[in-house]
N, C-alpha and C positions, 0 to 999 in steps of 0.2 A: 680407449676403449671401443667396442664394435657396437653398434647398435642391437638392441633388444626387441622382442616383439612381447606385447601383453595379449595373452590369448583369452578370448571372452566366448563363453559358450551361450548363444541367443536363445532366450526362452520364451520368446512371442514373436508374433510377425510371420511373413512369409518364408523365412530362412530359418524357421525354429529349429532347434537340434544341430545346427551349423555352428562352426567355430567364426569367429572375427578375430582380426589381429589388428592391433595399433603398434606403430613402431616408434620408439623413444631412442633419444642419444645415450641413455645410461639406466642401469637398474634402478638407480634412486628415483629417478623420474618417472618410471614405469609402475613404481610401487606408489609412488605419490598420487599417480593418477588412479591407480587401483583403490587405493583410499578413498579417493573420491566418489568411485562407483560402488563401493561396498554396499551391500544391503539394497542395491538398486534391483527392482523386479523383473528387468528387461534382461538381466545378464547374470552370468554365473563366472566367477573369475577362476580361469583353468590353471594359469601358472604365467611364467614368463620364459621364453625361449630366445637362444641366439639365432644369428640369422641363417644358421643351418638348420634350425629347427629341434636343435638339442634343448632339452629343459635346464633353465638355469635356476629357477625356482618354481616348485610342484605347487600343486593345488593346496595341500595342507598348509605349508611353509608360508605361502603367499596370503592364505585367508588369516591365518594367526599374526602375521605382520599388519594386516589391515584391521583387526580386532585390536590391536594394541594402540591405536592412537586416542588421544585424549579429546581431540575436538575435530571436528569436521573442517577441513581445510578447502578454500575456494580460490579458485584462480580468477582473477579479474584482468580483461584485455584493453 
């Protein structure tokens, strides 16, 4: 599988209104991280794109997936 990009709309700060992109090795990894960011007041989850910028998961579907979790997942390093 090719890498994917999680697209975030920045809601605060000097880049407010711009998109930011985080790259992940798989859709599952991108959705998992999006779940961690759900309800984060600094970002809006816009979707997941392939490396060519084509939508893989759109705004509505991604946000539905993130609402479907039963508990907040945390990553420890």
